[in-house]
N, C-alpha and C positions, 0 to 999 in steps of 0.2 A: 578394738578399743571403742567403748561407748561414746556416742556423740558428745555427751557432757565432758567426758574425760579428754576427748580430742580438742574440744573448744578450750578447755582449761590449759592444756599443753600448748596450744597455739598462743594463748595469752602470756604464758610464762616465757616462751621463746622470743616473743615480740618484745617483751620487757628487757630481756637480756640484750638483745640486738640494739634496742634503743639506748640503754645505759652505755653500751660500748661505743655507739656512734655519736650521741649527743650529750653525754655526761649526766650526772645526777640532776644537776640544775635544769637540764633540757628534757628530762624524763617526766612527762606528764601524761594524764590519761589520753589527751588528744594525740601526743607524739607516738605513744605506744600504739594507739588505734591506727594511726597513719602507717606505722611500720608494719603492723599485722594485717591491715586491710579490713578492719571491722569498725563498728561504731563504738565511740567511747563508752556508752552506757553499758555495753556488754561486760566491761571490766567489773562493775558494781553488781552484776548479777552473780558472779563467781567469787568475788572478794569484797570484804567489808570496806576497804579503802585502798588508795594507791600504795600506801606503805605495806599493807597486808599482801598485795600483789608482789611487791619487791622482795619481801622476806620469803615468800614462797618460791620466787624465781631463784633466789640464792640457794635455797635448799635443793631445788630441782637441778640446777647446773652442777652443784657440788656432788650430788648423788650420781649423776651421769659420769662425771670425770673420775669419781672415786671407783666406780665399777670398772672402768677402763684400766686404772692403775692397779687395782687388785688382780685383774686378769693378767696383766703384763708383768707384774712384779711379785705376785704372791708366792712363787716358788723360787725366787732368784736368791742364790747363795754366794755368787761370785761378784766382787765389787766391779770388775770391768764390764760384766754383763749387765749389772744393775745400772751402771752409768750410761751405757749405750741405750738401754731401754728407756731410761729417764729422758735422755736426749730426744728420742723418737716421741715420747709422750708429750714433751714440752712443745715440740713442733705441732703436734695435733692440738695441744691447748690453744696455741696461737691461731689456728684455723677454725676452732670450734665455735662459731657464731658469737665471737666477742667474749667468751668466758672470762679470760683473765682481766680485760679492761673493764668489764662489768663489775667484777668482784673488787677491783681497785677503786672504782667509783663508789661503791658502797662502803668500803673502808674509810675513804676520805670523808664521807657524809655522816659517819657513825657518831662523831663527836656531838652532833645536834639532836640525835634520836636515841634515847635509851632502848627502845625495842630493837632497833637495828643494831646497836652495840651488843645487846645481849645475844642476838641471833648470830652475830659474827664471832663472838667468843665460843658459842656452841659449835659453830662451823669449823673452827680451828681444832677443836678436841679430837674428832675422829681422824683428821690428818696427822696430828701429832702422834696418836696411837698407831697409825699405819706406818709412819716413819720409824717409830720405836720398834715395831715388829721386824721391819726390814733390817735395822741395825742388829737386832738380836740374831737374826739369821746369819749376818755377816761375821759376828764374833763368836758364833757357836764353835765349840771345839778349840778355841784359842785360849791363851793365858788371860785374855780380857773378858771371857765369857761371864764371869761372876764379878767383874770389876766395873765394867762400863755401865753408867747410869742411863740405860737406853731411853727411858721416858723423857728425861731431861734433854738428852741429845736429840731426840725426836722433835721435841718442842723447839729446840734451837734451830734445827734444820728448817722447820716450817717458818719460823721467825725470820731466818736468813733469806729464804725464798721470797717471803712477802716484802721484806725490806728492799731487796734488789728489784722486785717487780714494782715497788713504789717509785723508785729512782727512774727505772725504765719507762714507767707510765708518764713521768714528768718530762723527760727529755727525748722520749721516742727512740732511744738507741736500743734496738732489738738485738744487737750483736753482743751486748754485755753478758747475757746468760750463755750464749754459745762460747765466748771466751772463757767463761767459768768452767764450762764442761771440759774444754781443751786443757785447761790448767790442772783439772782434777785427774786426767788420765794417767800420768806417771804414778800418782799416789795410789790409784786403784790397782795398777799392775803390781806395785810393791806390796800392797796389802794381800793380794791374792797369792803372791809368792810366800809371804809370811804365813798365811793360813794353811797353804798346802804343805808347808814344811812343819806342820804340827804345832804351830804357835811360836816358832822360832825362825829368825831370819837365816836364809841359806848362806853358807860360807862364800867368801869372795873367791 
């Protein structure tokens, strides 16, 4: 990686870590520089302003995590396998340099920034498309293949995830998502039995 690209990546990662640790209100040029171990002026060599850096940081962390999700789930057709892999990916998200907390901070701040709000809406779209593709793979070959509105369900899945993350971000209860995965396990098993039965539930 070229030195300029390395420096830019270092800035982006420092911004994400600072957002996660100090919140949007505490994320300044100085605090980001302190996190990354560089002079505050370096930020303005690579970015127009602080908001420009934060928007780029959002894109950076989203692209990294999307690549991981695509690799892990791109060929997944069983609900139980999908759920298990999602569980692993979520655990990675929680350890990935504050990715989830940083994104939550940006969502909370978006009401005061039209640029940030527009970027976050653009950020949601590829995740909704990804969720829709996963749903299409699950319903393929079943009676629901041409009935399920995968795009809308994908958007609902992303909205539900963001909503749960918002609550988790507020009260710090990290067990809420784990409990949700556990609750969904029987439904995933039942769906796989339905799909393997050619779209009909097996006789009791």
